[in-house]
N, C-alpha and C positions, 0 to 999 in steps of 0.2 A: 372387096376391097383389099386391096395391096397395104402393105406397110410403108410403101412411099406414098401412097395416097394420104394415109392417115397423118404422117409427118407434115406432109403439104398443106393439109387442112387446119392443122394445129399451127403451123407458120403462119399460114394466111391469118388466122383469127388474131395471133398476136400482133400481126401487122396494122390490122386494121384497128386494134385496141390503141395502139400506139399512135396512130395518125388522128384517131378521133381525141384522144387525150391533149394533144398539142394544142397550144393557145393560137390564136390569129393574131397576126399583127396589124392587118388592115380593117378597116371600117367598111362594111358594105356598101353604105351610102357612096363612098368615093369611088367604088369600082364603076357604079352606073351613073354617076354624074359628070365624070372627066375630070374631076377637079384633081390638082396635085397629089401625085400618089407616091408614098416613100418607100414603095416596094423594091427599088434598086438600090436604095440607100445602102451604104455600108454600115449595118446593124451588127453589133458584136453579140453573140450569146452566151450567157454565163451561168454558171450553176446548173440547175436542174433543166433548164432549156438546152443547153449544151449537152447533156448527158442524154436526154430524151432524143435529140438531134443526131446524135450518133449512133444511139442504139437502132433507132429507125433506117438509117442509111445501113447498118450492117445486116437488120432483119431483112431489108428488100434485098441486097445481093445475094441472102440465103435463099430467099424465096425464089428469085430469078433462076440460081443454080439448081435448087430442087426441081423447079417448073421444067426445066431443060433435062434433067435426068431422068424425069418420071416420063417424057416424050421419048427418050431414047431407049428406055429400058421396058 
């Protein structure tokens, strides 16, 4: 294993952890029943949810960049 692979695995595990820790806003019953969903409503994130969302976005961009870099090198 190369240094690039180890860094990529660490970032991938961190990204998986961030996604699992985020709370879901939808009820699973509404997804299958076809009831009114508030998925596309304008819901503001505040506090810890906002920080988690931004850290997840940055981590996903870093993961994509590292994946492309690992393929090229």
